[in-house]
N, CA and C atoms as a LAMMPS dump frame, in Angstrom:
ITEM: TIMESTEP
0
ITEM: NUMBER OF ATOMS
222
ITEM: BOX BOUNDS ff ff ff
-5.0000000000000000e+02 5.0000000000000000e+02
-5.0000000000000000e+02 5.0000000000000000e+02
-5.0000000000000000e+02 5.0000000000000000e+02
ITEM: ATOMS id mol type element x y z
1 1 1 N -196.544 -431.643 -175.349
2 1 2 C -195.494 -431.678 -177.026
3 1 3 C -194.931 -432.605 -176.664
4 2 1 N -194.433 -433.123 -177.645
5 2 2 C -192.938 -433.424 -178.474
6 2 3 C -192.108 -433.473 -178.604
7 3 1 N -191.184 -434.205 -178.797
8 3 2 C -190.332 -433.582 -178.154
9 3 3 C -189.14 -432.902 -179.954
10 4 1 N -190.107 -433.866 -181.198
11 4 2 C -189.752 -433.742 -182.349
12 4 3 C -190.842 -433.378 -182.576
13 5 1 N -191.391 -432.696 -183.385
14 5 2 C -192.456 -432.201 -184.011
15 5 3 C -192.482 -433.131 -185.112
16 6 1 N -194.109 -433.651 -185.442
17 6 2 C -194.37 -435.205 -187.194
18 6 3 C -194.159 -433.696 -188.101
19 7 1 N -194.097 -434.952 -189.503
20 7 2 C -193.662 -434.183 -190.57
21 7 3 C -194.958 -433.922 -191.09
22 8 1 N -195.951 -433.934 -190.774
23 8 2 C -197.424 -433.77 -191.075
24 8 3 C -198.549 -432.56 -190.141
25 9 1 N -197.085 -432.127 -189.228
26 9 2 C -197.97 -431.109 -188.332
27 9 3 C -199.833 -432.024 -187.614
28 10 1 N -200.153 -430.873 -187.614
29 10 2 C -201.524 -431.116 -187.437
30 10 3 C -202.412 -432.875 -187.798
31 11 1 N -201.605 -432.593 -188.422
32 11 2 C -202.576 -433.506 -189.447
33 11 3 C -202.284 -434.842 -188.952
34 12 1 N -200.883 -435.661 -188.691
35 12 2 C -200.708 -436.427 -188.378
36 12 3 C -201.7 -437.53 -187.926
37 13 1 N -202.811 -436.949 -187.142
38 13 2 C -203.802 -438.195 -186.96
39 13 3 C -204.684 -438.804 -188.224
40 14 1 N -204.78 -437.793 -189.464
41 14 2 C -205.214 -437.907 -190.508
42 14 3 C -204.592 -439.267 -190.975
43 15 1 N -203.155 -438.493 -190.946
44 15 2 C -201.783 -439.629 -192.547
45 15 3 C -202.189 -441.061 -191.29
46 16 1 N -202.353 -441.263 -189.982
47 16 2 C -202.175 -442.584 -189.058
48 16 3 C -203.362 -443.143 -189.123
49 17 1 N -204.473 -442.388 -188.988
50 17 2 C -206.176 -443.189 -189.609
51 17 3 C -205.552 -443.474 -190.981
52 18 1 N -205.22 -442.689 -192.035
53 18 2 C -205.583 -443.523 -192.757
54 18 3 C -204.543 -444.624 -193.915
55 19 1 N -203.595 -444.72 -192.737
56 19 2 C -202.695 -445.943 -192.814
57 19 3 C -203.417 -447.266 -192.411
58 20 1 N -204.193 -446.823 -190.764
59 20 2 C -203.984 -447.578 -190.677
60 20 3 C -206.247 -448.209 -191.234
61 21 1 N -206.49 -447.838 -192.28
62 21 2 C -207.416 -448.221 -192.92
63 21 3 C -207.088 -449.126 -193.974
64 22 1 N -205.544 -448.395 -194.7
65 22 2 C -204.82 -448.954 -195.426
66 22 3 C -204.403 -450.291 -195.674
67 23 1 N -203.99 -450.235 -193.706
68 23 2 C -203.405 -451.344 -193.247
69 23 3 C -204.783 -453.286 -193.203
70 24 1 N -205.686 -452.201 -192.582
71 24 2 C -207.086 -453.59 -193.115
72 24 3 C -207.341 -453.745 -194.845
73 25 1 N -207.786 -452.777 -195.466
74 25 2 C -208.635 -452.487 -197.049
75 25 3 C -207.776 -451.288 -197.289
76 26 1 N -207.208 -452.222 -197.954
77 26 2 C -206.497 -450.557 -199.118
78 26 3 C -207.204 -450.163 -200.264
79 27 1 N -208.416 -450.895 -200.414
80 27 2 C -209.648 -450.132 -200.955
81 27 3 C -210.185 -449.088 -201.05
82 28 1 N -210.437 -449.135 -199.7
83 28 2 C -210.61 -447.939 -198.517
84 28 3 C -210.373 -446.927 -198.707
85 29 1 N -209.046 -446.448 -199.19
86 29 2 C -208.496 -445.877 -199.174
87 29 3 C -208.246 -445.478 -200.607
88 30 1 N -208.254 -443.851 -200.548
89 30 2 C -208.154 -443.321 -202.639
90 30 3 C -207.155 -444.173 -202.904
91 31 1 N -206.433 -444.806 -204.144
92 31 2 C -205.172 -445.201 -204.845
93 31 3 C -204.245 -443.966 -204.887
94 32 1 N -204.48 -442.487 -204.727
95 32 2 C -203.352 -441.622 -205.369
96 32 3 C -202.679 -441.664 -203.833
97 33 1 N -202.864 -442.491 -202.471
98 33 2 C -202.567 -442.606 -201.408
99 33 3 C -201.606 -443.682 -201.306
100 34 1 N -201.563 -445.403 -202.057
101 34 2 C -201.257 -445.788 -202.426
102 34 3 C -199.704 -446.453 -202.102
103 35 1 N -198.746 -445.264 -202.946
104 35 2 C -197.71 -445.351 -203.579
105 35 3 C -196.647 -445.314 -201.605
106 36 1 N -197.218 -443.999 -201.036
107 36 2 C -196.903 -443.566 -199.975
108 36 3 C -197.039 -444.267 -198.628
109 37 1 N -198.504 -444.552 -198.656
110 37 2 C -198.52 -446.087 -197.8
111 37 3 C -198.41 -447.234 -197.325
112 38 1 N -197.893 -447.209 -198.903
113 38 2 C -197.149 -448.561 -199.194
114 38 3 C -195.527 -449.176 -198.28
115 39 1 N -195.312 -447.87 -198.463
116 39 2 C -193.828 -446.878 -197.866
117 39 3 C -193.157 -446.53 -196.466
118 40 1 N -194.473 -446.206 -195.569
119 40 2 C -195.002 -445.625 -194.68
120 40 3 C -194.777 -446.034 -193.332
121 41 1 N -194.408 -445.798 -192.567
122 41 2 C -193.92 -446.418 -191.666
123 41 3 C -194.49 -445.631 -190.245
124 42 1 N -195.017 -445.19 -189.546
125 42 2 C -195.164 -444.516 -188.589
126 42 3 C -193.655 -444.594 -187.386
127 43 1 N -193.752 -443.703 -187.281
128 43 2 C -192.827 -443.69 -185.691
129 43 3 C -193.875 -444.29 -184.684
130 44 1 N -193.117 -445.207 -183.555
131 44 2 C -193.08 -445.334 -183.082
132 44 3 C -193.553 -444.338 -181.22
133 45 1 N -194.797 -443.894 -180.471
134 45 2 C -195.207 -443.382 -179.822
135 45 3 C -195.24 -443.794 -178.404
136 46 1 N -194.153 -443.564 -177.136
137 46 2 C -193.188 -443.891 -176.509
138 46 3 C -194.778 -444.528 -175.406
139 47 1 N -195.944 -443.536 -175.432
140 47 2 C -196.639 -443.907 -174.642
141 47 3 C -197.552 -445.845 -175.274
142 48 1 N -197.521 -445.38 -176.749
143 48 2 C -198.036 -447.239 -177.421
144 48 3 C -196.873 -447.99 -176.392
145 49 1 N -195.752 -447.579 -176.424
146 49 2 C -194.679 -448.691 -176.087
147 49 3 C -194.645 -449.096 -175.187
148 50 1 N -194.832 -448.185 -173.986
149 50 2 C -196.084 -448.104 -172.685
150 50 3 C -196.188 -449.466 -172.634
151 51 1 N -197.821 -448.67 -173.538
152 51 2 C -198.779 -449.379 -173.615
153 51 3 C -198.827 -451.464 -173.493
154 52 1 N -197.937 -451.244 -175.149
155 52 2 C -198.169 -452.607 -175.118
156 52 3 C -196.577 -453.524 -174.104
157 53 1 N -195.724 -453.124 -174.037
158 53 2 C -195.127 -453.389 -173.06
159 53 3 C -193.595 -454.075 -173.907
160 54 1 N -193.638 -453.058 -175.703
161 54 2 C -192.608 -453.582 -176.278
162 54 3 C -192.089 -452.022 -176.649
163 55 1 N -190.187 -452.981 -176.376
164 55 2 C -189.825 -451.62 -176.548
165 55 3 C -189.548 -450.385 -178.046
166 56 1 N -189.364 -450.128 -178.343
167 56 2 C -189.519 -449.211 -179.118
168 56 3 C -187.59 -449.283 -180.152
169 57 1 N -188.087 -449.121 -181.616
170 57 2 C -186.683 -448.734 -182.031
171 57 3 C -186.654 -447.766 -182.869
172 58 1 N -185.69 -447.219 -182.854
173 58 2 C -186.137 -445.543 -183.59
174 58 3 C -185.75 -446.213 -185.287
175 59 1 N -187.156 -445.253 -186.077
176 59 2 C -186.942 -446.135 -187.041
177 59 3 C -186.664 -445.126 -188.473
178 60 1 N -186.069 -445.663 -188.945
179 60 2 C -185.582 -444.252 -190.601
180 60 3 C -186.519 -442.798 -190.034
181 61 1 N -185.827 -442.236 -190.565
182 61 2 C -187.658 -440.767 -191.52
183 61 3 C -187.958 -441.185 -192.228
184 62 1 N -189.323 -441.469 -192.519
185 62 2 C -189.543 -441.408 -193.454
186 62 3 C -190.258 -440.026 -194.28
187 63 1 N -189.388 -440.53 -195.579
188 63 2 C -189.595 -438.925 -196.29
189 63 3 C -190.816 -439.005 -196.999
190 64 1 N -191.864 -437.701 -196.725
191 64 2 C -193.781 -437.784 -196.679
192 64 3 C -193.69 -437.363 -198.067
193 65 1 N -194.345 -438.278 -199.239
194 65 2 C -194.565 -437.433 -200.254
195 65 3 C -195.522 -436.379 -201.219
196 66 1 N -195.438 -435.99 -201.294
197 66 2 C -196.916 -434.365 -201.668
198 66 3 C -198.408 -435.807 -201.866
199 67 1 N -199.045 -435.393 -201.378
200 67 2 C -200.481 -436.084 -202.634
201 67 3 C -200.08 -435.018 -204.02
202 68 1 N -200.841 -435.495 -204.395
203 68 2 C -201.075 -435.656 -205.984
204 68 3 C -202.024 -434.704 -205.954
205 69 1 N -201.887 -433.655 -207.289
206 69 2 C -203.112 -433.546 -207.55
207 69 3 C -204.005 -433.113 -208.078
208 70 1 N -205.331 -432.494 -207.265
209 70 2 C -206.535 -433.006 -207.869
210 70 3 C -206.672 -433.378 -208.884
211 71 1 N -206.973 -434.567 -210.092
212 71 2 C -207.372 -433.798 -211.279
213 71 3 C -207.955 -432.948 -211.301
214 72 1 N -208.355 -432.614 -213.198
215 72 2 C -209.615 -431.445 -213.954
216 72 3 C -211.055 -432.505 -213.881
217 73 1 N -211.53 -431.467 -213.754
218 73 2 C -212.773 -432.436 -213.704
219 73 3 C -213.102 -432.279 -215.085
220 74 1 N -213.34 -433.385 -215.729
221 74 2 C -214.378 -433.777 -217.358
222 74 3 C -215.301 -433.091 -217.666
């Protein structure tokens, strides 16, 4: 367990995956997430830091935006 829980809870992996896809190809992610993902800054993981040899600098906590409500069917 980590010392600070993710603001996304158990869905953190989903947000991380969407962010990775967005960085590679923004059109692969639903446009309703673009505004959030542009400003998203994932917190560095201590395991990843040790693996790549770079030091982690604490990032300012991102304020997660609530995803937009689904559009009503036409």
